[in-house]
N, C-alpha and C positions, 0 to 999 in steps of 0.2 A: 302383213308379214311376209316376210322373206320366202319364195318359192324356189327351191333347189332343183336345178336339173341333175339330171343321174351323171354321174362319173361314167368315163366306159368302161365298160367291165361290169358295170351294176345295173342288173336287170329287174326288172318291177316283180314281185312274186317269186322271184325265182331266186338260186343260190349265187352269191357274189363271188366272181370270181377270181379276183385278187388274192393270193393267201396272206398278207400282212400290209397294212396300210402303211403307205408312203409315208417318210419321216422328212421335218424340216432339216433344212441344211443345218449341219453341227456348226455351231459357235465357234470360231478359232479361238478364242480367251479360254474356253472353257478346255478344248484339245489342248490349248498349250500348257494348263495346269495340271492336266492328267499327265503329260508327258513328262512334269519336273517330280513326279513321285519317284523315290530313288528306292532302288534293291539293294543298295548298300547301308542307306539308313533303317531300314526296316529290319534287317540282317541284325545291326548293332546295339539296336532298341531291344529285340527279342534277347540277345545273348546277354546285354547288360540286364533286363530284369532276372534272367536265367541266375546270374551270377548271386543275387543275394541269395541264393541256397533254397529258404521256403518263401512263398508267399502266400501262405496261410492263413485266414485270416484271424486266427485267434494267436499268430507267433509274434516276437517280439517286434514291439513298437518303438522303443528307443534306440536300436544299435544303427549305425551308420550304414555297416556293412551287411546283416542279413534281418529277413526278416519283412513283414507288410511293410512296417512305417518306413524303412529305407528305400523300399520301392516306390510307395506313395511319393515321397519326398522327390525322387529320380523324376517321376512323370511332372511334378508340379515345377520342378527346374527346368525341366525341359520347355515345360509351355511356356515359362518367363523368357527364356530365351528367344522363342518364336515370337513372343509379344513383343519384346524389344526390337529385334531385327525387322518386324512388321509396322515401326513407329508405335508401339504401344497402345493399339487400338483394342487388339484384344485382352479381354480379362480375366485374369487366372485365381481360382480360388479354393482352398481344402475345408470342401463340405461336409463339417464333421457333425458326429452324432453318436449316442449311447443305444447299444443293444443289451436289454437285460437279459438273463438266462431266461432261454425258454423250452427249458425241458425234450429240446431235441439237437439241433446243434450248434446251439450256443449255450457255453456249462458256465459262464460267469461274466459278470458286467465288463464290456469290450467298448473300448474308443474304436468309433469306425470313419471313415472319411471317404467321402469322393471326390476324386479330383477333377475338377471343372473348368474348361476354357472356353470363355463365351464372345463371338463376334458381334458387336452389338448392331443392328438395324440403322441404318442409315435414315429412313423414313419413320419418323413418329409415328404416322397412321397405320403401319403395316406392322398388325401385332402376333404377325408368325410366328411360330420358334420351329425350326429344324434340330433333330437331335442325333449325333451319331454316339455309340459306345461301345466299349469292350471290357471286360472284366479283369481285373488286377489279380485278385487272389488265385492260389493253387491249391492242390491236393494231393494225396497219392491213395492206397487202396482202402485205408483207414478213415474214412472225412474228419475226423477228431483226432489225427495225429499231425499235431503240428508243430512236431521239432525233425522229423525225417525231410531230409532232401525233397523238395518236389520242386521239379525245374518249371514246369507249367510251361513249355515254351509254345505248343500250339493250342494249349488249353490254359490261358487265354491269353499268354504274351504276343500271339500272332494277331489280336482282336484291339490287344491296346498301341501296337505297334502302327498298324493301320491308322486308328484314332491320331497317333501323335503324329505321323505323317503328314496324314491330312491338312491338320492342325498348324502345322509347319509351312506347309504351299500355300493355305488361306489366310493366316493369320492378318496380313497387311492388305487383305482386299476387302471393297466392299458390296453390300449387297441391301436392298430394301430391307429386307427382314433378317431375324436374328439368327443364328446358330449358335449350338451349345456341342461340343466335344468333349467326352466324359470318359475317365477310368472309373468303373465303379467297383465298391468293393464288397464281399460278402454273397455272389454268386452260388458258389459251392456251398453255402450254408444255409440255403435258401432264400437267395434272390434278396436280400437284404438291403444292398447298395441301392438296386434301381425301383426296389419299393419305397424305399427312403426317397428317393430323387422324384417316382411317379407321384408319389401323395404331396411333395413338395409344391411340385407343377400343377396339380389341382387346388392347392390351398393358396396358390398365390396367381393364380389366373390364368397361366400361360396356356396361349392359343397353340397346343403343338398339332402341327398339320402333319408332321412325319419323324419317327423315330428309328433310324436303322441300329440295328442290333448285330454286332460280330462277335460270333463264339466259334472257335475251331476253323478257321479261314484259312490254314496256312499248309497245309499239307494235299498231295497231289495222288498220293499212293495208299490206295486201302488195303486192308488186309482181311481175309476168308470173307469174301475170296479177294484175289489179288488182283488189284485192278487199278491201272495209272490210268488218272486222266485230268488233263492241264486244262482244257480247255471251258472247264462247266464249273458254274457257281451255284450252289441250291439258294435260293430266298423261300422262306415259309409264310404264311400270313394266314390268320381267320379269315374263314367264309363268313361266318353268323358272326356279329358282334358279340363279344362278353357281356358289353353293358346294355343289349336290344330289348325295348320296352315291350309290352303287350301291343299296342299297336303298331311298332314298326314290326314285329312279325306279322302281323296279320298284313302289312304291306309287301312285307318280305314273299310271303305265303303267294299273296296275289300277282306278285311279278314274277315268281321264281328267281328272285335276285341271290342266291347263294353264295355266288361266284360275284360276287361284286362290291361286297362289302368295302370301306375304304382303306382298309389294310390292304385287301385284295388289290385293289386299283393303284396302291403303293408299289406292291412287288410288280405288276406289270410296268408301271412306270420305271424300275430300276431296270426291267429288261430292257426297256426301250431305250434308255440312257446307256444300257451295256453296248446295245447296238450301234449305239450313234458314235460311241468315242473309245470303246475297249473292245475293238472286234479282230485283234491282231491274232491272225490263222485260224479263223472260224472260233475265236472265243466267244462265249453267251452265258448267259442268267438263265437258270431253268426256276420256271416259278411251280412250286409244290403247292399244290391243293390240301395242305392240312396247315394248322397253326404253328407246329414242330414235330421234330420225329416221332416215330410211335413212345408215346409215354411218357415225352420226356419234357422241359421247358426252357426256358431262359428270360435273359434281361429284357425281353419286350412283352412278357407276359404282364406283369405288373403296370404297364401303359396301355395295352388292350384293355387290363380289369378296370382301368380308370376312364375308359372311353375314346381313347386315342389310337390312330391311325401307325401300326409298329409292326413292323416286320424282321426276321432273321435269317442273318448269312450265315452259310457254312457250307465247308467244302462237301463235294459229291459223294465221296469214299473215306469214310472214317476210319480210324487203325487203331484199334481200342487195346492194341498193344502199349500203346503211348501214349494212354488216355487212362487218369484214374488207379495209376499202376504203381505198387514199390518199385524203387529201380533195383534191378535184377537180371541176368542172363539163367534161362530155362530150356536144357533141350535144344540149345544154338539161337533161341530166340532172344533178342534184346527188348527188355520190357521198360519205360518207363518214357516220360516226354522231354525227350533232349534235345537241344536246340540240331542238331545235326539230320534231325527227321523232317525239319522243316523244307519248304520247298518257298525258296523266297521270291523266285519271279512268280511264282503260282501268288503268292502273297502280296506284291505288288499289284496284279489286276483286281485281288478282291479293295485294296485301297482305292484303285482308280476309278472302279464300280460307285463305292460311296462318293467319291469326289465329286463324280459326275451326275449322279442323282442330287445330291446338294445343292451344287451348282445350277445345277439348270431349273429344279424348284424355287431355288431362292432367288433366282434371276426374272423368274417369271410372274405374270401378276397373279394373283390371289386366285383360288377358283372361282366361279360362278356361282349364286344362291339361288335358291328355290326355283330349281329347275324341274319342270312340268311337261308330261305329256298330257295334251287337251281330248278329252275324251267325248265331249257334248253333242259332236256329231256322229252321225252315223256313216261313216267314211272308212275305208281302206289306205288312205291316207296318213300322214305321220306328223302332227302340228306340235310343234314344240314352244315353250318359251321359259326366260328365266330372268333373273336378274344381276346385273354388273356386281362384283364383290364393292364391300365397303374397305375403305382405307387401302393402303400402297398402290403400286402402279396402275394407273388406269390402262384398260386392256386396250390395245386398237382393232381388237377385233377376236372371235371366236370358232373354234372348232366342233362339227358336231362328228361323234364317230358313230360308226355301225358295224356291227357283225349279226352272222347268223345266230340264232340260240342255243346251236350246238357248237358255235367255236369258242376256242379258250381266247384267242387275242382279236383288236380290231383288225377290221378288212379294210375300211374304206375312210374317209375323211372329208368332210364339206366344208370349207372357210364360210363363215358367215360375217358379216359388218355389224348387225345390229344385235338385239337380243330376242329373235324367233325365227323360225326356221319352219319351214311346211315342205315334207320331201315327201317323192311319189311312190313311197314304197310303204309295204303294212306295218305297222307298229306290233302286230300281231307275230309276224316273222324275223323280227330285230330286235336285238340290245342295241340300245344309244347310249352315249355320254356327251356331256358337254365340257368343253375346257377351254379356258381364257386364254388368249396370246397376244404378245407385244410385238412390233413391229420387227424387231429382231429375231422372231420365230420361238422366243422361249414360251412354253407351252406350260401350264397347270395340270395338275392331274383331275381325269374326269369327274364329272359327277351325274348320277345315273339319275335318270328323271323321276318323279313319283306322278300318280295320277292326279291331273288338276281339270277343273270343270269351266 
């Protein structure tokens, strides 16, 4: 068993001195891709989607200039252009389905479609799937009003534009696992498109290890109170998995691991990717310990409900004058989700965070399996063991991550060459995670150990 010496600043049975775990050197290739994200392209895509008047789910599907059908076709055609420019590797589809009247927000038989671009993995043994989404539909005050102009510039043309720009940059790149970039329909009518996609993923056996939902991600100026914040993006994630079994609940209570579910680890991973690749002017991602904003939900929710790690990105301070509003001016205040209220430089950072997160995960080995902390011996040491991932790139080693039980972020890292570790610190006082790593420093999301004997 590998016995690890304490790093400087790590005191046995005491507090960890360092505020954050040191990170690997950023990959210059990922950094180059991040730099290629274009503010100009993002704005052009948002304004083009707004030009269709309304993108309400129940709006016109036949017109080429107005309605959800025209908007879907625009995204589809742009995906096709990116694929051609990238050598044709990226596969583009219109994933169509029918929604029957539900007595709620669908009042007639409605043809719907998610626009999906897939960058297939190059390693047949790597079954991992990574997903990034934004929702294409828009609305005004009355969620059933399908005829009024509903620009939906920030909610959620901003999210779709981010998906499109990441697709443009990555279309010709090669990753061992599969990346899917999707504009879903029907979010405002009840998460219909994402629900369809999550069910399809489960039915077809996709090994979804990360789903990044982008919704309301392009505005840096909030109202009530008025706050401008160009330097932060929130990421929401569930603490207790929606599909937790009674046995998993027992283990969670035993370990008090409410803050370490796969979705929460994915949120931390995105925060780290932002720190590595999108840190201009002090920009950072804020990890929120909630599945979403108060009493609200988004397109990551159906994926959580199917047992997948999924998170939601959204701006720090929403402006509700420009969200779900009829176009009007009252008492000097302009209402409505117009493109002039989007901060496109801020939106660029959002797209960059998504790209850095996807690329970092896709280039890394899969996470280790069956991670355990051994408890057979009565000792204050921490003995860990795990198994190598099955399929995909072979790890060159592993990293044991450590933090105090009260700390929100990992504080120390221990490189390990094998699949065991013996740390001279108490398992009672710290939380541990194990991640796979390759020779270039690409690192998987960490896995929390369960009790082994």
